[in-house]
C-alpha positions in Angstrom: 0.0 0.0 0.0 1.3 3.5 -0.8 1.9 6.2 1.8 -1.1 8.4 2.8 -1.3 11.7 1.0 -0.2 14.7 3.0 -3.8 16.2 2.9 -5.2 13.0 4.4 -2.7 12.9 7.2 -3.3 16.5 7.9 -7.1 15.9 8.1 -6.6 13.0 10.5 -4.3 15.1 12.7 -6.8 18.0 12.8 -9.7 15.6 13.8 -7.6 14.1 16.6 -6.6 17.6 17.8 -10.2 18.9 18.0 -11.4 15.7 19.7 -8.7 16.0 22.4 -9.3 19.8 22.7 -13.1 20.0 22.7 -14.1 16.8 24.5 -12.9 18.0 28.0 -14.6 21.3 27.4 -17.9 19.6 26.5 -17.7 17.4 29.6 -16.9 20.4 31.8 -19.8 22.4 30.4 -22.3 19.6 31.1 -21.7 20.0 34.9 -21.5 23.7 35.9 -18.8 24.4 38.5 -19.3 27.6 40.5 -16.1 28.9 42.0 -16.6 30.0 45.6 -15.8 33.6 46.5 -16.1 35.2 50.0 -18.8 37.6 48.7 -20.8 34.8 47.0 -20.6 32.7 50.2 -21.7 35.7 52.3 -24.7 36.3 50.0 -25.8 32.7 50.0 -25.5 32.5 53.8 -27.6 35.6 54.0 -30.3 34.0 51.8 -30.4 30.9 53.9 -30.6 33.0 57.1 -33.5 35.1 55.7 -35.3 32.0 54.8 -34.7 30.4 58.2 -36.0 33.5 59.9 -39.2 33.5 57.9 -39.8 29.8 58.5 -39.1 30.1 62.2 -40.6 33.5 63.1 -43.6 33.9 60.8 -46.6 32.4 62.7 -49.0 32.8 59.7 -51.1 35.2 57.7 -54.3 35.5 55.6 -54.3 36.9 52.1 -56.7 37.3 49.2 -55.4 35.7 46.0 -56.9 36.7 42.6 -56.4 34.1 39.9 -56.7 34.7 36.2 -56.3 31.9 33.7 -56.1 32.7 30.0 -55.9 30.1 27.2 -55.5 30.7 23.5 -58.5 28.3 22.8 -60.9 30.3 24.9 -62.2 33.9 24.4 -62.8 34.5 28.0 -60.5 33.8 31.0 -61.3 31.8 34.1 -61.1 33.8 37.2 -61.3 33.1 41.0 -61.0 35.0 44.2 -59.6 32.9 46.9 -59.0 33.4 50.6 -55.8 31.7 51.7 -54.7 31.1 55.3 -51.1 30.1 56.1 -50.2 28.7 59.5 -46.6 27.7 60.4 -46.4 23.9 60.6 -49.8 23.4 59.0 -49.3 25.0 55.6 -52.0 26.7 53.4 -55.7 26.3 53.3 -57.9 27.8 50.5 -61.5 29.0 50.5 -62.9 29.9 47.1 -65.0 33.0 47.4 -66.0 33.4 43.8 -65.2 32.1 40.4 -66.2 32.5 36.7 -65.2 31.5 33.2 -64.8 28.2 31.3 -65.4 25.1 33.4 -62.6 23.3 31.6 -60.0 25.8 32.8 -61.5 25.9 36.2 -61.3 22.1 36.6 -58.2 21.2 34.7 -56.0 24.1 35.9 -57.5 26.1 38.8 -58.6 23.3 41.1 -55.5 21.2 40.5 -53.3 24.3 41.0 -54.9 25.0 44.4 -54.6 21.3 45.4 -50.9 21.2 44.5 -50.1 24.6 46.2 -51.8 23.3 49.4 -49.8 20.1 49.3 -46.5 22.0 48.6 -47.0 24.3 51.5 -46.4 21.8 54.3 -43.9 19.3 55.6 -41.1 17.9 53.5 -42.6 19.2 50.3 -42.3 22.7 51.6 -38.7 22.2 52.7 -37.8 20.9 49.2 -39.3 23.9 47.5 -37.6 26.7 49.4 -35.0 28.9 47.7 -32.0 27.9 49.7 -28.6 26.4 49.2 -30.0 23.0 50.3 -32.1 22.9 47.1 -30.1 25.0 44.7 -26.6 25.6 43.4 -26.2 29.4 43.4 -23.8 31.7 41.5 -23.6 35.4 42.2 -24.0 37.2 38.8 -24.0 40.9 39.7 -26.2 43.7 40.9 -29.4 45.3 39.6 -31.9 47.9 40.8 -35.6 46.9 40.7 -38.1 49.6 41.5 -35.5 51.5 43.5 -34.3 48.5 45.5 -30.7 47.5 45.1 -30.5 43.8 44.4 -27.9 41.1 44.1 -28.6 38.7 41.2 -27.9 34.9 41.5 -28.1 32.1 38.9 -30.1 29.2 40.2 -29.6 25.5 39.3 -31.8 23.0 41.0 -30.0 20.2 42.8 -32.7 17.7 41.7 -35.5 17.4 39.1 -38.7 18.9 40.6 -41.6 20.8 39.3 -41.4 23.0 42.4 -37.9 24.3 41.7 -36.8 26.7 39.0 -33.7 26.9 36.8 -33.2 30.6 36.3 -32.3 33.7 38.4 -33.0 35.1 41.8 -33.0 38.8 42.8 -32.5 39.4 46.5 -32.5 42.7 48.4 -28.8 43.6 49.0 -29.3 44.7 52.6 -31.7 42.0 53.9 -31.1 39.1 51.4 -34.8 38.6 51.2 -36.3 37.7 47.8 -37.5 40.4 45.4 -38.0 38.4 42.2 -37.4 34.9 40.9 -37.7 33.8 37.3 -37.1 30.5 35.5 -38.4 27.2 34.3 -38.9 24.0 36.3 -36.8 21.0 35.3 -40.0 19.0 34.9 -43.5 19.9 34.0 -46.2 20.6 36.6 -49.2 18.3 36.3 -51.6 21.1 35.4 -49.5 22.5 32.6 -48.4 21.3 29.2 -44.6 21.6 28.9 -42.4 23.5 31.3 -43.8 27.0 32.0 -41.8 30.1 32.3 -42.5 31.4 35.8 -42.0 34.9 37.3 -42.7 35.7 41.0 -42.4 39.0 42.6 -42.1 39.6 46.4 -42.5 42.5 48.8 -41.3 42.8 52.4 -44.2 42.8 54.9 -43.3 43.0 58.6 -39.8 42.0 57.6 -40.8 38.9 55.6 -40.7 38.5 51.9 -44.2 37.5 50.7 -45.5 37.0 47.2 -47.1 40.0 45.4 -47.6 38.6 41.9 -46.9 35.4 40.1 -47.2 34.6 36.4 -46.7 31.3 34.6 -46.8 30.9 30.8 -46.8 27.6 29.0 -47.3 26.5 25.4 -48.4 23.1 24.0 -49.1 21.8 20.5 -52.7 20.8 21.3 -53.5 22.8 24.4 -52.2 26.1 23.0 -50.8 28.9 25.2 -51.9 29.1 28.8 -51.1 32.0 31.2 -51.8 32.0 34.9 -51.6 35.2 36.9 -52.0 35.3 40.7 -52.3 38.7 42.5 -51.9 38.7 46.3 -53.8 41.4 48.2 -54.6 42.4 51.8 -52.1 40.4 53.9 -53.1 40.2 57.5 -50.4 38.8 59.8 -51.3 36.3 62.5 -49.6 37.1 65.7 -47.7 34.5 67.8 -48.7 30.8 67.8 
């Protein structure tokens, strides 16, 4: 057999070079490694402490939740006004005050959403849904100002696949480390949505605790169309000492 042509040998050498060069980079990129810095560690400790303070020191509250569900297959939205009561150690209970709109959206999404939120608000399920370093890898990404509040921005990567966790970003108040905004997609689809919705939640400090003010989830599916769920939280009343 004759010797290989120079261009063939060159091509083989190039392929081997790129395989040796790119493979380690591809393997590294598959598992993000977040270098620890003193500032990042301090911010994460602050987030964990703020969450611990809320879970330990917030006895409970009542709040009016306004639900609006829109779907591209229906001209009118489904709406509901719900009274929610949260008690530490017991979770949330819901009382529907009024509702209107397509029964399909009420049954398929509204009722299942309330059931899942109630289940998620207590016990081990609640612990596994908290935005803490126990449930997320966190990477400090910088600072931003939201509505006049100086915030630190962190990238979030769930430590396990759960529809109650989000892969995305978290904004916390720089001074208190309490949540201001979270945005992302769950690693797996919630049972009442088609696909993995994009979720945005906004928070406000009330009596020193970060409590939800507005939540929006948007999901699209081939057959179910686009669905958008908005929840507005009004009239918090804190329950004193249990």
